All heavy atoms as TSV, in Angstrom:
chain	resi	resn	atom	element	x	y	z
A	1	MET	N	N	122.395	81.018	110.279
A	1	MET	CA	C	123.029	82.330	110.293
A	1	MET	C	C	122.898	83.003	108.916
A	1	MET	O	O	122.559	84.151	108.837
A	1	MET	CB	C	124.488	82.179	110.711
A	1	MET	CG	C	125.237	83.453	110.725
A	1	MET	SD	S	124.660	84.522	112.040
A	1	MET	CE	C	125.930	85.707	112.072
A	2	THR	N	N	123.168	82.236	107.854
A	2	THR	CA	C	123.103	82.782	106.513
A	2	THR	C	C	121.684	83.216	106.165
A	2	THR	O	O	121.490	84.262	105.576
A	2	THR	CB	C	123.595	81.759	105.487
A	2	THR	OG1	O	124.931	81.377	105.835
A	2	THR	CG2	C	123.612	82.345	104.096
A	3	ASN	N	N	120.686	82.419	106.569
A	3	ASN	CA	C	119.308	82.772	106.279
A	3	ASN	C	C	118.896	84.062	107.000
A	3	ASN	O	O	118.148	84.870	106.452
A	3	ASN	CB	C	118.354	81.638	106.645
A	3	ASN	CG	C	118.453	80.478	105.685
A	3	ASN	OD1	O	118.861	80.650	104.556
A	3	ASN	ND2	N	118.083	79.312	106.167
A	4	LYS	N	N	119.392	84.216	108.225
A	4	LYS	CA	C	119.069	85.436	108.979
A	4	LYS	C	C	119.654	86.668	108.314
A	4	LYS	O	O	118.989	87.693	108.189
A	4	LYS	CB	C	119.599	85.301	110.412
A	4	LYS	CG	C	119.287	86.507	111.271
A	4	LYS	CD	C	119.851	86.359	112.667
A	4	LYS	CE	C	119.535	87.603	113.462
A	4	LYS	NZ	N	120.192	87.619	114.736
A	5	LEU	N	N	120.890	86.567	107.844
A	5	LEU	CA	C	121.537	87.683	107.166
A	5	LEU	C	C	120.853	87.977	105.814
A	5	LEU	O	O	120.694	89.138	105.445
A	5	LEU	CB	C	123.014	87.394	106.948
A	5	LEU	CG	C	123.872	87.348	108.206
A	5	LEU	CD1	C	125.298	86.947	107.869
A	5	LEU	CD2	C	123.859	88.684	108.923
A	6	LEU	N	N	120.440	86.931	105.127
A	6	LEU	CA	C	119.738	87.143	103.860
A	6	LEU	C	C	118.406	87.813	104.093
A	6	LEU	O	O	118.052	88.767	103.357
A	6	LEU	CB	C	119.531	85.773	103.184
A	6	LEU	CG	C	118.837	85.799	101.814
A	6	LEU	CD1	C	119.671	86.600	100.819
A	6	LEU	CD2	C	118.587	84.399	101.331
A	7	LEU	N	N	117.664	87.388	105.110
A	7	LEU	CA	C	116.421	88.035	105.442
A	7	LEU	C	C	116.617	89.497	105.817
A	7	LEU	O	O	115.868	90.373	105.390
A	7	LEU	CB	C	115.704	87.290	106.582
A	7	LEU	CG	C	114.406	87.933	107.095
A	7	LEU	CD1	C	113.350	87.913	106.010
A	7	LEU	CD2	C	113.933	87.226	108.331
A	8	GLU	N	N	117.683	89.742	106.576
A	8	GLU	CA	C	117.974	91.125	106.986
A	8	GLU	C	C	118.280	91.993	105.777
A	8	GLU	O	O	117.753	93.094	105.648
A	8	GLU	CB	C	119.171	91.121	107.951
A	8	GLU	CG	C	119.511	92.492	108.456
A	8	GLU	CD	C	120.662	92.452	109.484
A	8	GLU	OE1	O	120.911	91.391	110.070
A	8	GLU	OE2	O	121.283	93.508	109.642
A	9	GLY	N	N	119.129	91.514	104.907
A	9	GLY	CA	C	119.492	92.308	103.724
A	9	GLY	C	C	118.330	92.523	102.776
A	9	GLY	O	O	118.116	93.642	102.281
A	10	LEU	N	N	117.562	91.488	102.503
A	10	LEU	CA	C	116.418	91.615	101.614
A	10	LEU	C	C	115.328	92.517	102.186
A	10	LEU	O	O	114.774	93.340	101.457
A	10	LEU	CB	C	115.866	90.243	101.272
A	10	LEU	CG	C	116.679	89.393	100.320
A	10	LEU	CD1	C	116.052	88.023	100.157
A	10	LEU	CD2	C	116.841	90.061	98.978
A	11	SER	N	N	115.043	92.383	103.471
A	11	SER	CA	C	114.003	93.218	104.043
A	11	SER	C	C	114.445	94.677	104.110
A	11	SER	O	O	113.632	95.580	103.875
A	11	SER	CB	C	113.596	92.695	105.438
A	11	SER	OG	O	114.662	92.786	106.339
A	12	ASP	N	N	115.725	94.929	104.401
A	12	ASP	CA	C	116.224	96.289	104.384
A	12	ASP	C	C	116.106	96.899	102.961
A	12	ASP	O	O	115.671	98.036	102.801
A	12	ASP	CB	C	117.665	96.362	104.823
A	12	ASP	CG	C	117.846	96.334	106.328
A	12	ASP	OD1	O	116.827	96.347	107.049
A	12	ASP	OD2	O	118.996	96.270	106.776
A	13	ALA	N	N	116.474	96.107	101.962
A	13	ALA	CA	C	116.429	96.615	100.584
A	13	ALA	C	C	114.994	96.891	100.142
A	13	ALA	O	O	114.699	97.940	99.553
A	13	ALA	CB	C	117.077	95.602	99.645
A	14	VAL	N	N	114.077	95.963	100.445
A	14	VAL	CA	C	112.681	96.150	100.068
A	14	VAL	C	C	112.089	97.327	100.793
A	14	VAL	O	O	111.353	98.145	100.194
A	14	VAL	CB	C	111.868	94.854	100.325
A	14	VAL	CG1	C	110.388	95.105	100.215
A	14	VAL	CG2	C	112.308	93.758	99.353
A	15	GLY	N	N	112.382	97.488	102.074
A	15	GLY	CA	C	111.879	98.607	102.829
A	15	GLY	C	C	112.401	99.933	102.325
A	15	GLY	O	O	111.625	100.887	102.146
A	16	PHE	N	N	113.686	99.994	102.017
A	16	PHE	CA	C	114.267	101.258	101.546
A	16	PHE	C	C	113.738	101.605	100.169
A	16	PHE	O	O	113.295	102.765	99.928
A	16	PHE	CB	C	115.813	101.160	101.494
A	16	PHE	CG	C	116.445	102.412	100.958
A	16	PHE	CD1	C	116.602	103.509	101.786
A	16	PHE	CD2	C	116.864	102.491	99.644
A	16	PHE	CE1	C	117.175	104.672	101.294
A	16	PHE	CE2	C	117.425	103.660	99.145
A	16	PHE	CZ	C	117.590	104.733	99.982
A	17	VAL	N	N	113.748	100.680	99.257
A	17	VAL	CA	C	113.299	100.952	97.889
A	17	VAL	C	C	111.797	101.264	97.878
A	17	VAL	O	O	111.346	102.200	97.190
A	17	VAL	CB	C	113.645	99.798	96.923
A	17	VAL	CG1	C	112.985	99.968	95.582
A	17	VAL	CG2	C	115.145	99.682	96.787
A	18	GLY	N	N	111.035	100.493	98.628
A	18	GLY	CA	C	109.581	100.762	98.713
A	18	GLY	C	C	109.299	102.146	99.266
A	18	GLY	O	O	108.446	102.872	98.755
A	19	GLY	N	N	110.010	102.537	100.320
A	19	GLY	CA	C	109.826	103.864	100.912
A	19	GLY	C	C	110.249	104.969	99.973
A	19	GLY	O	O	109.575	106.009	99.877
A	20	ALA	N	N	111.377	104.756	99.278
A	20	ALA	CA	C	111.836	105.769	98.328
A	20	ALA	C	C	110.842	105.930	97.178
A	20	ALA	O	O	110.562	107.061	96.757
A	20	ALA	CB	C	113.220	105.403	97.800
A	21	LEU	N	N	110.303	104.829	96.688
A	21	LEU	CA	C	109.291	104.892	95.640
A	21	LEU	C	C	108.020	105.591	96.114
A	21	LEU	O	O	107.427	106.381	95.384
A	21	LEU	CB	C	108.986	103.520	95.104
A	21	LEU	CG	C	110.034	102.928	94.165
A	21	LEU	CD1	C	109.675	101.482	93.826
A	21	LEU	CD2	C	110.183	103.737	92.902
A	22	ALA	N	N	107.650	105.311	97.355
A	22	ALA	CA	C	106.464	105.988	97.913
A	22	ALA	C	C	106.707	107.490	98.008
A	22	ALA	O	O	105.829	108.307	97.693
A	22	ALA	CB	C	106.131	105.430	99.287
A	23	GLY	N	N	107.912	107.881	98.416
A	23	GLY	CA	C	108.280	109.297	98.484
A	23	GLY	C	C	108.314	109.943	97.106
A	23	GLY	O	O	107.859	111.052	96.918
A	24	TYR	N	N	108.806	109.203	96.127
A	24	TYR	CA	C	108.837	109.708	94.745
A	24	TYR	C	C	107.433	109.959	94.218
A	24	TYR	O	O	107.128	111.018	93.675
A	24	TYR	CB	C	109.588	108.711	93.850
A	24	TYR	CG	C	109.451	109.014	92.376
A	24	TYR	CD1	C	110.177	110.059	91.821
A	24	TYR	CD2	C	108.581	108.297	91.564
A	24	TYR	CE1	C	110.075	110.343	90.469
A	24	TYR	CE2	C	108.463	108.597	90.223
A	24	TYR	CZ	C	109.215	109.623	89.694
A	24	TYR	OH	O	109.079	109.909	88.348
A	25	TRP	N	N	106.563	108.959	94.413
A	25	TRP	CA	C	105.191	109.114	93.886
A	25	TRP	C	C	104.399	110.153	94.663
A	25	TRP	O	O	103.552	110.853	94.085
A	25	TRP	CB	C	104.473	107.775	93.872
A	25	TRP	CG	C	104.969	106.923	92.727
A	25	TRP	CD1	C	105.738	105.804	92.831
A	25	TRP	CD2	C	104.820	107.175	91.348
A	25	TRP	NE1	N	106.048	105.345	91.595
A	25	TRP	CE2	C	105.499	106.169	90.648
A	25	TRP	CE3	C	104.181	108.171	90.611
A	25	TRP	CZ2	C	105.541	106.105	89.258
A	25	TRP	CZ3	C	104.221	108.109	89.216
A	25	TRP	CH2	C	104.906	107.099	88.570
A	26	ALA	N	N	104.684	110.316	95.939
A	26	ALA	CA	C	104.037	111.399	96.694
A	26	ALA	C	C	104.461	112.750	96.130
A	26	ALA	O	O	103.647	113.669	95.995
A	26	ALA	CB	C	104.387	111.291	98.188
A	27	GLY	N	N	105.752	112.870	95.809
A	27	GLY	CA	C	106.231	114.118	95.210
A	27	GLY	C	C	105.588	114.382	93.841
A	27	GLY	O	O	105.230	115.512	93.502
A	28	ILE	N	N	105.469	113.333	93.034
A	28	ILE	CA	C	104.833	113.461	91.730
A	28	ILE	C	C	103.379	113.926	91.901
A	28	ILE	O	O	102.890	114.805	91.178
A	28	ILE	CB	C	104.906	112.144	90.951
A	28	ILE	CG1	C	106.345	111.823	90.554
A	28	ILE	CG2	C	103.992	112.159	89.708
A	28	ILE	CD1	C	106.971	112.806	89.592
A	29	LEU	N	N	102.657	113.322	92.855
A	29	LEU	CA	C	101.265	113.708	93.085
A	29	LEU	C	C	101.142	115.167	93.549
A	29	LEU	O	O	100.139	115.819	93.248
A	29	LEU	CB	C	100.612	112.782	94.116
A	29	LEU	CG	C	100.334	111.356	93.623
A	29	LEU	CD1	C	99.848	110.505	94.790
A	29	LEU	CD2	C	99.316	111.374	92.508
A	30	LEU	N	N	102.161	115.648	94.246
A	30	LEU	CA	C	102.164	117.022	94.722
A	30	LEU	C	C	102.703	117.995	93.670
A	30	LEU	O	O	102.723	119.213	93.894
A	30	LEU	CB	C	102.980	117.158	95.999
A	30	LEU	CG	C	102.372	116.456	97.226
A	30	LEU	CD1	C	103.391	116.408	98.367
A	30	LEU	CD2	C	101.096	117.129	97.644
A	31	GLY	N	N	103.171	117.469	92.541
A	31	GLY	CA	C	103.687	118.309	91.490
A	31	GLY	C	C	105.171	118.650	91.612
A	31	GLY	O	O	105.661	119.568	90.964
A	32	TRP	N	N	105.893	117.899	92.435
A	32	TRP	CA	C	107.330	118.134	92.621
A	32	TRP	C	C	108.101	117.065	91.876
A	32	TRP	O	O	108.032	115.867	92.214
A	32	TRP	CB	C	107.702	118.080	94.098
A	32	TRP	CG	C	106.943	119.060	94.937
A	32	TRP	CD1	C	106.445	120.248	94.556
A	32	TRP	CD2	C	106.601	118.907	96.303
A	32	TRP	NE1	N	105.800	120.861	95.605
A	32	TRP	CE2	C	105.896	120.073	96.704
A	32	TRP	CE3	C	106.822	117.920	97.250
A	32	TRP	CZ2	C	105.418	120.260	97.983
A	32	TRP	CZ3	C	106.358	118.110	98.540
A	32	TRP	CH2	C	105.660	119.288	98.893
A	33	ASP	N	N	108.876	117.475	90.886
A	33	ASP	CA	C	109.608	116.533	90.027
A	33	ASP	C	C	111.077	116.466	90.472
A	33	ASP	O	O	111.790	117.461	90.377
A	33	ASP	CB	C	109.498	116.958	88.578
A	33	ASP	CG	C	110.083	115.934	87.632
A	33	ASP	OD1	O	110.431	114.832	88.062
A	33	ASP	OD2	O	110.189	116.266	86.429
A	34	ILE	N	N	111.495	115.309	90.886
A	34	ILE	CA	C	112.873	115.109	91.337
A	34	ILE	C	C	113.843	115.242	90.173
A	34	ILE	O	O	115.004	115.581	90.320
A	34	ILE	CB	C	113.019	113.760	92.074
A	34	ILE	CG1	C	114.375	113.655	92.772
A	34	ILE	CG2	C	112.843	112.610	91.134
A	34	ILE	CD1	C	114.517	112.439	93.642
A	35	PHE	N	N	113.376	114.945	88.963
A	35	PHE	CA	C	114.226	114.968	87.784
A	35	PHE	C	C	114.087	116.223	86.932
A	35	PHE	O	O	114.431	116.251	85.775
A	35	PHE	CB	C	113.935	113.730	86.929
A	35	PHE	CG	C	114.203	112.429	87.640
A	35	PHE	CD1	C	113.186	111.595	87.963
A	35	PHE	CD2	C	115.505	112.089	88.015
A	35	PHE	CE1	C	113.406	110.395	88.639
A	35	PHE	CE2	C	115.743	110.919	88.683
A	35	PHE	CZ	C	114.718	110.060	89.003
A	36	ALA	N	N	113.531	117.279	87.547
A	36	ALA	CA	C	113.357	118.530	86.822
A	36	ALA	C	C	114.747	119.132	86.489
A	36	ALA	O	O	115.749	118.885	87.182
A	36	ALA	CB	C	112.588	119.525	87.653
A	37	GLU	N	N	114.773	119.899	85.411
A	37	GLU	CA	C	116.015	120.537	84.993
A	37	GLU	C	C	116.499	121.519	86.045
A	37	GLU	O	O	115.711	122.340	86.543
A	37	GLU	CB	C	115.791	121.253	83.673
A	37	GLU	CG	C	117.048	121.804	83.087
A	37	GLU	CD	C	117.344	121.227	81.746
A	37	GLU	OE1	O	116.595	120.399	81.231
A	37	GLU	OE2	O	118.398	121.622	81.206
A	38	GLY	N	N	117.741	121.434	86.419
A	38	GLY	CA	C	118.274	122.318	87.439
A	38	GLY	C	C	117.875	121.892	88.828
A	38	GLY	O	O	117.235	120.862	89.017
A	39	TYR	N	N	118.285	122.656	89.812
A	39	TYR	CA	C	117.921	122.352	91.194
A	39	TYR	C	C	117.090	123.485	91.782
A	39	TYR	O	O	117.547	124.280	92.592
A	39	TYR	CB	C	119.192	122.139	92.029
A	39	TYR	CG	C	119.863	120.838	91.797
A	39	TYR	CD1	C	121.087	120.764	91.152
A	39	TYR	CD2	C	119.268	119.633	92.188
A	39	TYR	CE1	C	121.727	119.557	90.891
A	39	TYR	CE2	C	119.900	118.407	91.928
A	39	TYR	CZ	C	121.117	118.397	91.289
A	39	TYR	OH	O	121.722	117.192	91.049
A	40	GLY	N	N	115.836	123.507	91.380
A	40	GLY	CA	C	114.911	124.503	91.927
A	40	GLY	C	C	114.420	124.068	93.295
A	40	GLY	O	O	114.724	122.968	93.776
A	41	GLY	N	N	113.616	124.905	93.910
A	41	GLY	CA	C	113.105	124.598	95.240
A	41	GLY	C	C	112.261	123.318	95.296
A	41	GLY	O	O	112.425	122.511	96.198
A	42	THR	N	N	111.399	123.147	94.296
A	42	THR	CA	C	110.530	121.967	94.316
A	42	THR	C	C	111.327	120.696	94.064
A	42	THR	O	O	111.016	119.622	94.577
A	42	THR	CB	C	109.417	122.080	93.292
A	42	THR	OG1	O	109.930	122.264	91.987
A	42	THR	CG2	C	108.457	123.232	93.651
A	43	SER	N	N	112.402	120.804	93.255
A	43	SER	CA	C	113.241	119.659	92.991
A	43	SER	C	C	113.969	119.207	94.260
A	43	SER	O	O	114.094	118.035	94.571
A	43	SER	CB	C	114.253	119.974	91.891
A	43	SER	OG	O	115.055	118.865	91.601
A	44	ILE	N	N	114.471	120.180	95.038
A	44	ILE	CA	C	115.134	119.874	96.290
A	44	ILE	C	C	114.154	119.245	97.276
A	44	ILE	O	O	114.498	118.259	97.948
A	44	ILE	CB	C	115.771	121.171	96.899
A	44	ILE	CG1	C	116.816	121.735	95.961
A	44	ILE	CG2	C	116.334	120.890	98.285
A	44	ILE	CD1	C	118.029	120.864	95.747
A	45	VAL	N	N	112.954	119.781	97.354
A	45	VAL	CA	C	111.947	119.197	98.251
A	45	VAL	C	C	111.623	117.779	97.836
A	45	VAL	O	O	111.461	116.888	98.696
A	45	VAL	CB	C	110.669	120.091	98.289
A	45	VAL	CG1	C	109.561	119.413	99.057
A	45	VAL	CG2	C	110.993	121.426	98.889
A	46	ALA	N	N	111.552	117.512	96.547
A	46	ALA	CA	C	111.303	116.151	96.038
A	46	ALA	C	C	112.415	115.207	96.405
A	46	ALA	O	O	112.175	114.061	96.791
A	46	ALA	CB	C	111.064	116.176	94.539
A	47	ILE	N	N	113.645	115.684	96.318
A	47	ILE	CA	C	114.807	114.831	96.708
A	47	ILE	C	C	114.749	114.514	98.181
A	47	ILE	O	O	114.975	113.374	98.603
A	47	ILE	CB	C	116.133	115.574	96.349
A	47	ILE	CG1	C	116.284	115.641	94.839
A	47	ILE	CG2	C	117.333	114.861	96.989
A	47	ILE	CD1	C	117.407	116.565	94.389
A	48	VAL	N	N	114.406	115.498	99.009
A	48	VAL	CA	C	114.283	115.256	100.449
A	48	VAL	C	C	113.157	114.267	100.734
A	48	VAL	O	O	113.300	113.385	101.588
A	48	VAL	CB	C	114.059	116.614	101.195
A	48	VAL	CG1	C	113.645	116.389	102.648
A	48	VAL	CG2	C	115.342	117.465	101.122
A	49	LEU	N	N	112.060	114.397	100.017
A	49	LEU	CA	C	110.936	113.511	100.191
A	49	LEU	C	C	111.295	112.071	99.864
A	49	LEU	O	O	110.913	111.136	100.606
A	49	LEU	CB	C	109.754	113.972	99.346
A	49	LEU	CG	C	108.380	113.364	99.596
A	49	LEU	CD1	C	107.963	113.631	101.055
A	49	LEU	CD2	C	107.373	113.957	98.660
A	50	VAL	N	N	112.053	111.863	98.813
A	50	VAL	CA	C	112.504	110.506	98.472
A	50	VAL	C	C	113.435	109.983	99.536
A	50	VAL	O	O	113.351	108.819	99.930
A	50	VAL	CB	C	113.182	110.513	97.077
A	50	VAL	CG1	C	113.898	109.189	96.812
A	50	VAL	CG2	C	112.161	110.785	95.990
A	51	GLY	N	N	114.340	110.816	100.031
A	51	GLY	CA	C	115.266	110.383	101.092
A	51	GLY	C	C	114.511	110.017	102.379
A	51	GLY	O	O	114.809	109.010	103.009
A	52	LEU	N	N	113.555	110.845	102.756
A	52	LEU	CA	C	112.770	110.554	103.950
A	52	LEU	C	C	111.961	109.277	103.765
A	52	LEU	O	O	111.851	108.469	104.687
A	52	LEU	CB	C	111.832	111.723	104.273
A	52	LEU	CG	C	112.461	112.945	104.861
A	52	LEU	CD1	C	111.437	114.078	104.956
A	52	LEU	CD2	C	113.051	112.647	106.213
A	53	GLY	N	N	111.380	109.106	102.597
A	53	GLY	CA	C	110.634	107.872	102.322
A	53	GLY	C	C	111.507	106.646	102.423
A	53	GLY	O	O	111.105	105.643	103.004
A	54	GLY	N	N	112.703	106.714	101.875
A	54	GLY	CA	C	113.627	105.580	101.959
A	54	GLY	C	C	114.018	105.269	103.398
A	54	GLY	O	O	114.070	104.125	103.821
A	55	GLY	N	N	114.299	106.306	104.170
A	55	GLY	CA	C	114.672	106.124	105.567
A	55	GLY	C	C	113.534	105.543	106.399
A	55	GLY	O	O	113.718	104.653	107.220
A	56	LEU	N	N	112.317	106.049	106.148
A	56	LEU	CA	C	111.154	105.513	106.874
A	56	LEU	C	C	110.858	104.060	106.481
A	56	LEU	O	O	110.483	103.247	107.319
A	56	LEU	CB	C	109.942	106.409	106.616
A	56	LEU	CG	C	109.952	107.768	107.285
A	56	LEU	CD1	C	108.764	108.604	106.806
A	56	LEU	CD2	C	109.941	107.642	108.780
A	57	GLY	N	N	111.026	103.781	105.196
A	57	GLY	CA	C	110.836	102.399	104.745
A	57	GLY	C	C	111.850	101.437	105.377
A	57	GLY	O	O	111.517	100.315	105.792
A	58	LEU	N	N	113.093	101.884	105.468
A	58	LEU	CA	C	114.134	101.068	106.120
A	58	LEU	C	C	113.814	100.847	107.602
A	58	LEU	O	O	113.924	99.729	108.095
A	58	LEU	CB	C	115.489	101.764	105.956
A	58	LEU	CG	C	116.682	101.075	106.588
A	58	LEU	CD1	C	116.908	99.697	105.986
A	58	LEU	CD2	C	117.920	101.938	106.409
A	59	GLN	N	N	113.418	101.886	108.286
A	59	GLN	CA	C	113.066	101.741	109.699
A	59	GLN	C	C	111.852	100.829	109.875
A	59	GLN	O	O	111.801	100.062	110.826
A	59	GLN	CB	C	112.792	103.112	110.325
A	59	GLN	CG	C	114.043	103.939	110.484
A	59	GLN	CD	C	115.106	103.237	111.329
A	59	GLN	OE1	O	114.828	102.697	112.396
A	59	GLN	NE2	N	116.322	103.179	110.804
A	60	GLY	N	N	110.906	100.943	108.966
A	60	GLY	CA	C	109.738	100.064	109.009
A	60	GLY	C	C	110.108	98.600	108.833
A	60	GLY	O	O	109.619	97.719	109.523
A	61	ALA	N	N	111.058	98.331	107.923
A	61	ALA	CA	C	111.509	96.956	107.712
A	61	ALA	C	C	112.238	96.426	108.945
A	61	ALA	O	O	112.065	95.273	109.344
A	61	ALA	CB	C	112.429	96.902	106.518
A	62	ARG	N	N	113.033	97.262	109.592
A	62	ARG	CA	C	113.755	96.844	110.790
A	62	ARG	C	C	112.798	96.611	111.967
A	62	ARG	O	O	112.975	95.635	112.731
A	62	ARG	CB	C	114.817	97.863	111.171
A	62	ARG	CG	C	115.936	97.852	110.158
A	62	ARG	CD	C	117.037	98.826	110.491
A	62	ARG	NE	N	118.093	98.670	109.496
A	62	ARG	CZ	C	119.167	99.433	109.447
A	62	ARG	NH1	N	119.302	100.409	110.341
A	62	ARG	NH2	N	120.080	99.232	108.527
A	63	ARG	N	N	111.763	97.429	112.080
A	63	ARG	CA	C	110.766	97.187	113.141
A	63	ARG	C	C	109.983	95.929	112.870
A	63	ARG	O	O	109.648	95.181	113.796
A	63	ARG	CB	C	109.850	98.391	113.270
A	63	ARG	CG	C	110.513	99.575	113.872
A	63	ARG	CD	C	109.585	100.726	114.052
A	63	ARG	NE	N	110.344	101.867	114.589
A	63	ARG	CZ	C	109.824	103.010	114.901
A	63	ARG	NH1	N	108.548	103.224	114.715
A	63	ARG	NH2	N	110.564	103.963	115.399
A	64	TRP	N	N	109.665	95.670	111.617
A	64	TRP	CA	C	108.944	94.451	111.234
A	64	TRP	C	C	109.797	93.229	111.607
A	64	TRP	O	O	109.280	92.285	112.179
A	64	TRP	CB	C	108.662	94.452	109.738
A	64	TRP	CG	C	108.122	93.159	109.231
A	64	TRP	CD1	C	106.844	92.721	109.368
A	64	TRP	CD2	C	108.852	92.128	108.550
A	64	TRP	NE1	N	106.723	91.471	108.774
A	64	TRP	CE2	C	107.949	91.099	108.271
A	64	TRP	CE3	C	110.169	91.999	108.133
A	64	TRP	CZ2	C	108.326	89.934	107.609
A	64	TRP	CZ3	C	110.548	90.849	107.478
A	64	TRP	CH2	C	109.644	89.837	107.225
A	65	ARG	N	N	111.108	93.288	111.308
A	65	ARG	CA	C	112.001	92.177	111.632
A	65	ARG	C	C	112.099	91.967	113.140
A	65	ARG	O	O	112.080	90.848	113.631
A	65	ARG	CB	C	113.392	92.456	111.068
A	65	ARG	CG	C	113.817	91.484	110.069
A	65	ARG	CD	C	115.228	91.578	109.578
A	65	ARG	NE	N	116.058	92.629	110.123
A	65	ARG	CZ	C	116.347	93.760	109.511
A	65	ARG	NH1	N	115.868	93.990	108.330
A	65	ARG	NH2	N	117.131	94.637	110.076
A	66	ALA	N	N	112.173	93.058	113.896
A	66	ALA	CA	C	112.279	92.971	115.364
A	66	ALA	C	C	110.991	92.364	115.925
A	66	ALA	O	O	111.030	91.544	116.835
A	66	ALA	CB	C	112.539	94.329	115.955
A	67	ARG	N	N	109.855	92.790	115.386
A	67	ARG	CA	C	108.568	92.249	115.858
A	67	ARG	C	C	108.443	90.757	115.529
A	67	ARG	O	O	107.992	89.990	116.328
A	67	ARG	CB	C	107.417	93.047	115.223
A	67	ARG	CG	C	106.081	92.751	115.828
A	67	ARG	CD	C	104.969	93.678	115.338
A	67	ARG	NE	N	104.829	93.538	113.890
A	67	ARG	CZ	C	104.954	94.563	113.014
A	67	ARG	NH1	N	105.280	95.754	113.431
A	67	ARG	NH2	N	104.781	94.350	111.724
A	68	LYS	N	N	108.916	90.380	114.338
A	68	LYS	CA	C	108.856	88.967	113.939
A	68	LYS	C	C	109.748	88.105	114.831
A	68	LYS	O	O	109.361	87.030	115.200
A	68	LYS	CB	C	109.260	88.793	112.456
A	68	LYS	CG	C	108.285	89.332	111.465
A	68	LYS	CD	C	107.037	88.528	111.385
A	68	LYS	CE	C	107.249	87.326	110.510
A	68	LYS	NZ	N	106.058	86.574	110.270
A	69	SER	N	N	110.920	88.582	115.148
A	69	SER	CA	C	111.837	87.778	115.993
A	69	SER	C	C	111.303	87.755	117.434
A	69	SER	O	O	111.500	86.745	118.107
A	69	SER	CB	C	113.265	88.359	115.946
A	69	SER	OG	O	113.300	89.621	116.538
A	70	GLY	N	N	110.646	88.786	117.890
A	70	GLY	CA	C	110.065	88.802	119.230
A	70	GLY	C	C	108.903	87.859	119.342
A	70	GLY	O	O	108.665	87.275	120.390
A	71	GLU	N	N	108.122	87.693	118.260
A	71	GLU	CA	C	106.995	86.774	118.266
A	71	GLU	C	C	107.458	85.328	118.413
A	71	GLU	O	O	106.846	84.509	119.056
A	71	GLU	CB	C	106.159	86.950	117.011
A	71	GLU	CG	C	105.379	88.223	117.003
A	71	GLU	CD	C	104.629	88.416	115.636
A	71	GLU	OE1	O	104.716	87.535	114.788
A	71	GLU	OE2	O	103.995	89.469	115.515
A	72	ARG	N	N	108.578	85.006	117.773
A	72	ARG	CA	C	109.083	83.640	117.799
A	72	ARG	C	C	109.586	83.261	119.192
A	72	ARG	O	O	109.475	82.126	119.593
A	72	ARG	CB	C	110.218	83.452	116.808
A	72	ARG	CG	C	109.752	83.431	115.391
A	72	ARG	CD	C	110.901	83.110	114.476
A	72	ARG	NE	N	110.621	83.645	113.135
A	72	ARG	CZ	C	111.497	84.167	112.341
A	72	ARG	NH1	N	112.755	84.220	112.689
A	72	ARG	NH2	N	111.152	84.622	111.172
A	73	GLU	N	N	110.186	84.218	119.893
A	73	GLU	CA	C	110.779	83.920	121.203
A	73	GLU	C	C	109.730	83.750	122.280
A	73	GLU	O	O	109.959	83.053	123.251
A	73	GLU	CB	C	111.771	85.036	121.574
A	73	GLU	CG	C	112.974	85.075	120.663
A	73	GLU	CD	C	113.858	86.263	120.958
A	73	GLU	OE1	O	113.576	86.996	121.905
A	73	GLU	OE2	O	114.803	86.461	120.202
A	74	SER	N	N	108.598	84.410	122.168
A	74	SER	CA	C	107.625	84.326	123.245
A	74	SER	C	C	106.679	83.157	123.079
A	74	SER	O	O	106.765	82.327	122.298
A	74	SER	CB	C	106.800	85.621	123.343
A	74	SER	OG	O	106.377	86.069	122.083
């Protein structure tokens, strides 16, 4: 039980952080700086991009875990 919870927590964290970093770097490549002074339009778009990346990374980690547990049962 403890190992399952540890795997769940670690995979969620890695998925979220990895996705958020991917969103951050995508914003940097597009010229949108999340840490720009003030809250301009491009800064807001960069913040949204990081949030979307984190959410997609988290969902990817959960799908990966579901697929791994499904493979073991069959």
